[in-house]
N, C-alpha and C positions, 0 to 999 in steps of 0.2 A: 582223887580215889588214896585211901592211907591202907598199907597194906598189912594181915596183921603176922607177930610175929608170935610162935608155937615153941613152946623149951622142948619139945619131944615128938615124937610123932606119935608116943598117946596123947598126947595134950589137941592133936593134929585131930587125931579121928574123932577123940570125945565130942568136939567140939561141931565135925561135921557129918557124926549120926546126929548129935543132936538138932542143927542145922534139917538134914532128912528129917527127921522126927518132925516137926513142925509147921514143914511145906506138906507134910501127907497128914495129918490131920484137916488142914485149911481146905488141901479138896478134898477129904472123905469129908469132912463136914458139908460143903457143899453139894457133893453126891449125891450124898441124904439128904438135903434137899431143893437140889434140880434135873438131879435121873439125870445129868449130862456127863454122855461119854465120856468127853474131852476130861472131864475132873476123872472120872474111871479110869482109863489110860494112865493119868497122870497118878494119881494111887496105885498102880500098879506096877505102872514105872518107878516111884519113888522105893517100892514096897523091896523092888526086886534091885534096883542099887545100897538098899540098907542094908540087905541078906547080903550082896558082895562084900559091900565095903566090911563091914559085921565077917567075915569070915575067913578074908583078905587081910584081918589085922596084923601092922608089924611086917605086913609084905611092901609097901610102900617107899620108896628108897628117897634120899635127898633130892 
């Protein structure tokens, strides 16, 4: 597995938030189709992670 290099913490945050949004969308679609509690939990957890990272933007140190 290759490690990704980011030019700035801003670029890292943008990539991370995009990945979380994509994964949350996947679980949200699965939840709507199957009404799985596991998918609902994943949607909630990913929404919480997104919020924490979004409001903590700029606070991650190298």
